[in-house]
C-alpha positions as CSV (number, residue, x, y, z in Angstrom):
1,M,-65.2,-25.9,55.5
2,L,-64.0,-29.0,53.7
3,I,-64.6,-29.9,50.0
4,R,-64.1,-33.6,49.2
5,P,-65.4,-36.1,46.6
6,W,-68.9,-37.5,46.9
7,A,-69.1,-40.8,48.8
8,E,-71.8,-43.4,49.0
9,P,-72.8,-42.4,52.6
10,D,-73.6,-38.9,51.2
11,Q,-76.4,-40.2,49.1
12,L,-79.3,-39.6,51.5
13,S,-78.0,-36.1,52.6
14,V,-77.6,-35.0,49.0
15,A,-81.0,-36.3,48.1
16,S,-82.5,-34.3,50.9
17,L,-80.6,-31.2,50.0
18,V,-81.8,-31.2,46.4
19,G,-85.2,-32.7,47.1
20,R,-86.8,-29.2,47.3
21,E,-86.0,-28.7,43.6
22,A,-87.0,-32.2,42.4
23,S,-90.1,-30.9,40.6
24,T,-88.3,-28.3,38.6
25,S,-84.7,-29.5,38.0
26,P,-84.1,-31.9,35.2
27,Q,-80.5,-32.5,36.4
28,L,-80.7,-33.9,39.9
29,E,-79.7,-37.4,38.9
30,V,-76.1,-36.3,38.0
31,H,-74.9,-36.1,41.7
32,G,-73.3,-39.4,42.4
33,P,-70.3,-41.6,41.9
34,D,-67.4,-40.7,39.6
35,Q,-67.8,-41.8,36.0
36,D,-65.4,-42.2,33.1
37,R,-65.7,-43.4,29.5
38,P,-67.3,-45.3,28.0
39,R,-70.0,-43.6,30.0
40,P,-70.1,-39.8,30.0
41,F,-67.6,-38.3,32.4
42,S,-68.7,-36.8,35.7
43,R,-67.2,-35.8,39.1
44,T,-69.2,-34.8,42.2
45,L,-67.9,-32.8,45.1
46,V,-69.5,-31.9,48.4
47,A,-68.9,-28.9,50.7
48,I,-69.0,-29.8,54.4
49,D,-69.1,-27.6,57.5
50,Q,-69.2,-29.1,61.0
51,G,-70.1,-32.5,59.5
52,A,-73.1,-31.2,57.6
53,I,-73.3,-31.0,53.8
54,L,-73.8,-27.4,52.8
55,G,-73.7,-27.9,49.1
56,V,-73.0,-30.3,46.2
57,G,-71.7,-29.8,42.7
58,T,-71.1,-32.0,39.7
59,L,-69.0,-31.5,36.6
60,W,-70.5,-33.7,33.9
61,E,-70.6,-34.3,30.2
62,N,-73.8,-34.3,28.2
63,A,-73.3,-37.1,25.6
64,L,-75.8,-35.5,23.1
65,H,-74.6,-31.9,23.6
66,P,-70.9,-32.1,24.3
67,A,-69.8,-28.6,23.2
68,R,-69.7,-27.4,26.9
69,W,-69.1,-29.1,30.2
70,R,-72.1,-29.0,32.5
71,V,-71.8,-27.9,36.1
72,T,-74.7,-28.4,38.4
73,L,-74.8,-26.8,41.9
74,H,-77.2,-27.1,44.8
75,G,-76.9,-25.8,48.4
76,Q,-78.5,-24.7,51.6
77,R,-79.5,-21.0,52.1
78,G,-76.0,-19.7,52.9
79,F,-74.2,-21.8,50.3
80,W,-74.3,-19.1,47.6
81,T,-73.1,-16.1,49.7
82,E,-70.7,-17.4,52.3
83,G,-67.9,-18.8,50.0
84,S,-68.9,-22.4,49.8
85,A,-70.3,-22.2,46.3
86,A,-67.3,-20.2,45.0
87,A,-64.8,-22.7,46.4
88,L,-66.8,-25.6,45.1
89,L,-67.1,-24.1,41.6
90,A,-63.3,-23.3,41.5
91,Q,-62.5,-27.0,42.3
92,L,-65.0,-28.3,39.7
93,R,-63.5,-26.0,37.1
94,A,-60.1,-27.4,37.9
95,L,-61.4,-31.0,37.3
96,R,-62.2,-30.4,33.6
97,P,-60.2,-32.9,31.5
98,D,-60.1,-30.3,28.7
99,H,-60.7,-26.6,28.1
100,R,-64.3,-26.6,26.9
101,L,-66.4,-23.9,28.6
102,L,-69.0,-24.6,31.2
103,Q,-72.8,-24.4,31.0
104,T,-75.2,-24.4,34.0
105,A,-78.9,-24.0,34.7
106,M,-81.1,-22.6,37.4
107,S,-84.7,-22.3,38.2
108,A,-86.0,-18.8,37.7
109,L,-87.1,-18.9,41.3
110,D,-83.6,-19.4,42.5
111,A,-82.5,-15.7,42.8
112,S,-79.4,-16.5,44.9
113,G,-78.2,-19.1,42.4
114,R,-78.8,-16.9,39.4
115,E,-77.0,-14.0,41.0
116,F,-74.1,-16.2,42.0
117,V,-73.4,-17.7,38.5
118,Q,-73.6,-14.3,36.9
119,Q,-71.1,-13.0,39.4
120,H,-68.8,-15.9,38.6
121,G,-68.3,-15.8,34.9
122,F,-71.6,-16.9,33.4
123,A,-74.0,-15.1,31.1
124,P,-77.7,-15.9,30.3
125,L,-78.0,-18.2,27.3
126,M,-81.5,-19.6,27.1
127,R,-84.9,-19.7,28.8
128,T,-86.9,-22.9,28.8
129,R,-90.6,-23.2,29.6
130,R,-92.4,-26.4,30.6
131,G,-96.0,-26.9,31.5
132,V,-99.3,-28.8,30.9
133,L,-102.1,-27.8,28.6
134,G,-105.4,-29.2,29.8
135,P,-107.6,-31.2,27.3
136,A,-109.6,-28.2,26.2
137,A,-110.4,-26.9,22.8
138,V,-108.0,-24.5,21.1
139,P,-109.2,-21.0,21.9
140,R,-111.4,-19.6,19.1
141,P,-109.1,-16.8,18.0
142,L,-106.1,-19.1,17.8
143,A,-108.2,-21.8,16.1
144,A,-109.0,-19.2,13.4
145,E,-105.2,-18.6,12.9
146,V,-104.6,-22.3,12.6
147,D,-107.2,-22.6,9.9
148,A,-105.7,-19.6,8.1
149,A,-102.2,-21.1,8.3
150,E,-103.5,-24.4,6.9
151,T,-105.1,-22.6,4.0
152,R,-101.9,-20.7,3.2
153,V,-99.8,-23.9,3.5
154,A,-102.0,-25.7,1.1
155,A,-101.9,-22.8,-1.4
156,A,-98.1,-22.9,-1.2
157,G,-98.2,-26.6,-2.3
158,Y,-97.7,-28.4,1.0
159,R,-99.7,-31.4,1.9
160,V,-100.4,-31.9,5.7
161,A,-101.5,-35.3,7.0
162,P,-100.8,-37.7,9.9
163,L,-98.1,-40.3,9.4
164,A,-100.8,-43.0,9.8
165,G,-102.9,-41.5,7.1
166,L,-100.5,-40.9,4.2
167,E,-102.2,-42.6,1.3
168,G,-100.0,-43.4,-1.6
169,V,-96.8,-42.2,0.1
170,Q,-94.2,-44.4,1.7
171,I,-91.7,-42.6,3.9
172,P,-88.6,-44.7,4.8
173,G,-87.8,-44.8,8.5
174,D,-84.4,-43.3,8.0
175,T,-85.9,-40.3,6.1
176,L,-88.2,-39.6,9.0
177,A,-85.3,-40.0,11.5
178,H,-83.1,-37.7,9.5
179,L,-85.9,-35.1,9.4
180,H,-86.2,-35.1,13.2
181,A,-82.4,-35.1,13.7
182,E,-82.0,-32.1,11.5
183,L,-84.8,-30.2,13.1
184,Y,-83.4,-31.0,16.5
185,R,-79.9,-29.8,15.5
186,L,-81.3,-26.6,14.0
187,G,-83.3,-25.9,17.1
188,H,-80.3,-26.3,19.4
189,Q,-77.7,-24.2,17.7
190,W,-77.4,-22.4,21.1
191,D,-76.4,-25.8,22.6
192,P,-74.8,-27.7,19.7
193,V,-75.6,-31.3,19.1
194,R,-73.0,-33.9,18.0
195,P,-73.6,-35.8,14.7
196,L,-76.0,-38.7,15.1
197,S,-75.8,-42.1,13.4
198,D,-78.9,-43.4,11.7
199,E,-79.3,-45.9,14.5
200,E,-79.1,-43.2,17.2
201,A,-81.5,-40.9,15.4
202,T,-84.0,-43.7,15.0
203,A,-83.7,-44.7,18.7
204,L,-84.0,-41.1,19.9
205,F,-86.8,-39.8,17.7
206,L,-88.8,-42.9,16.5
207,D,-88.9,-45.0,19.7
208,R,-91.9,-47.3,19.2
209,R,-92.8,-47.1,22.9
210,E,-93.4,-43.3,22.5
211,L,-94.6,-43.1,18.9
212,L,-98.2,-42.3,18.1
213,P,-98.4,-42.5,14.2
214,E,-101.9,-41.1,14.2
215,A,-100.7,-38.0,16.1
216,M,-97.6,-37.3,14.1
217,Y,-98.4,-34.7,11.5
218,L,-96.2,-34.1,8.5
219,A,-96.0,-31.4,5.8
220,L,-94.9,-32.8,2.5
221,A,-93.4,-30.9,-0.5
222,E,-94.5,-33.4,-3.2
223,K,-93.6,-36.6,-1.4
224,R,-90.7,-35.3,0.7
225,P,-91.4,-34.5,4.4
226,V,-90.2,-31.0,5.2
227,A,-91.9,-30.3,8.6
228,V,-93.3,-32.2,11.5
229,A,-95.1,-31.9,14.8
230,S,-96.1,-34.8,17.0
231,L,-97.7,-36.0,20.2
232,R,-95.8,-38.7,22.0
233,R,-96.4,-41.1,24.9
234,S,-94.2,-40.4,27.9
235,E,-92.7,-43.1,30.1
236,T,-92.3,-40.5,32.9
237,S,-95.6,-38.6,32.7
238,P,-99.3,-39.5,32.5
239,H,-99.6,-36.9,29.8
240,V,-98.8,-37.0,26.1
241,E,-95.9,-34.8,25.1
242,L,-95.8,-32.2,22.3
243,A,-92.4,-33.1,20.7
244,W,-90.1,-31.9,18.0
245,A,-92.1,-29.4,16.1
246,G,-90.3,-27.6,13.2
247,A,-89.7,-27.0,9.5
248,L,-86.6,-27.3,7.4
249,P,-84.8,-24.2,6.1
250,A,-86.0,-24.8,2.6
251,T,-89.5,-23.8,3.8
252,T,-88.3,-20.4,5.3
253,A,-91.0,-18.4,3.6
254,H,-93.7,-20.6,5.1
255,E,-92.0,-21.8,8.3
256,G,-94.3,-20.0,10.7
257,D,-97.4,-21.2,9.0
258,L,-96.2,-24.8,8.9
259,V,-95.4,-24.8,12.6
260,V,-98.8,-23.2,13.4
261,A,-100.7,-25.6,11.1
262,L,-98.9,-28.8,12.4
263,V,-99.0,-27.9,16.1
264,G,-102.6,-26.9,15.7
265,R,-103.4,-30.3,14.3
266,C,-101.7,-31.9,17.3
267,L,-103.6,-29.7,19.8
268,R,-106.9,-30.5,18.1
269,H,-106.0,-34.2,18.2
270,A,-105.3,-34.0,21.9
271,S,-108.5,-32.0,22.6
272,A,-110.6,-34.6,20.7
273,A,-108.9,-37.4,22.7
274,T,-109.2,-35.4,26.0
275,W,-105.4,-35.8,26.5
276,P,-103.6,-33.3,28.7
277,V,-100.4,-32.2,26.8
278,L,-97.0,-31.7,28.3
279,C,-95.3,-28.8,26.5
280,E,-91.6,-27.8,26.6
281,V,-90.2,-25.0,24.5
282,D,-87.0,-22.9,24.4
283,E,-87.2,-19.2,23.8
284,A,-85.0,-19.7,20.7
285,D,-87.9,-21.6,19.1
286,T,-89.8,-18.3,18.3
287,H,-92.7,-19.7,16.4
288,L,-93.6,-22.4,19.0
289,W,-92.9,-20.0,21.9
290,R,-95.3,-17.4,20.5
291,L,-98.0,-20.0,19.8
292,L,-97.8,-21.7,23.3
293,D,-97.7,-18.3,25.0
294,R,-101.2,-17.7,23.8
295,L,-102.6,-21.0,25.2
296,P,-103.8,-21.6,28.8
297,V,-100.8,-23.7,29.7
298,E,-100.1,-24.2,33.4
299,Y,-96.4,-23.5,33.4
300,E,-93.8,-24.5,36.0
301,P,-91.1,-21.8,36.9
302,D,-88.9,-21.2,33.9
303,W,-85.6,-22.9,33.6
304,L,-82.7,-20.6,32.8
305,T,-79.5,-21.8,31.1
306,F,-76.2,-19.9,31.5
307,A,-72.9,-20.2,29.5
308,E,-69.5,-19.5,30.9
309,L,-67.7,-16.5,29.3
310,P,-64.3,-17.3,27.8
311,C,-62.5,-14.8,30.0
312,R,-63.7,-16.4,33.1
313,S,-63.2,-20.1,32.2
314,T,-60.2,-20.4,34.7
315,A,-61.3,-17.8,37.2
């Protein structure tokens, strides 16, 4: 067996190797040419036996979540159990420019891959669920809960309205961008986010190509936005996306009700417009996870994230 750097002629073979996972893996595009700064760092190696590529692995840096190096592995059936994956992982570990730990992810259907990473120094970190909710009405029991949550939110002094319908309130764009950035940061403490500039937050969360002001619902304490849930256009999907739902820590006593009320507004909006909704949620987002778990979402296989244990970082 030979392990060497990825080369341009490998492109078709690697694409064929990982093509079976194309519908479930969000990380296939990382396998390719070496990259250095100013672009995020990445290195790809291939494991070859008798001229055929058995597996491919990439060490790469996530520019938004830089706390850990990413490592992405794919291979043929025997790749995980016959030494190829172990040798490839060892060489990728050695390529790290610094001592940050690794993070990897696998489909819940990939039993061999999951077993391999846990045997080689990784522990489960997060479960992510992704699926499509058809354009149907919110089930009656859940609709009643949404109504009750809205009543409690109003009684607590919060005003809920779409961004496009906020009469008498002007919310600066940077305030809205900061709200989204803070909610995103709080929701990813398991995968820390680097600080974002105002320009970056605006580009990431308020992209005009995606924004639907009539389907972005805010909760205001007086005139200050403290919670949001929105539907967004997607450039990669025919569906609208349910995006960035959450509430600031100052609302802790009412956080669950705010999420239910705002997401409920989004789902009712989608139902009225007959829009299928693409939903993605991490298990750490407990309020949204519980809410979506009660809806008839057609889920893909779960995506499982693993973090390297410190004692195995050089194993």
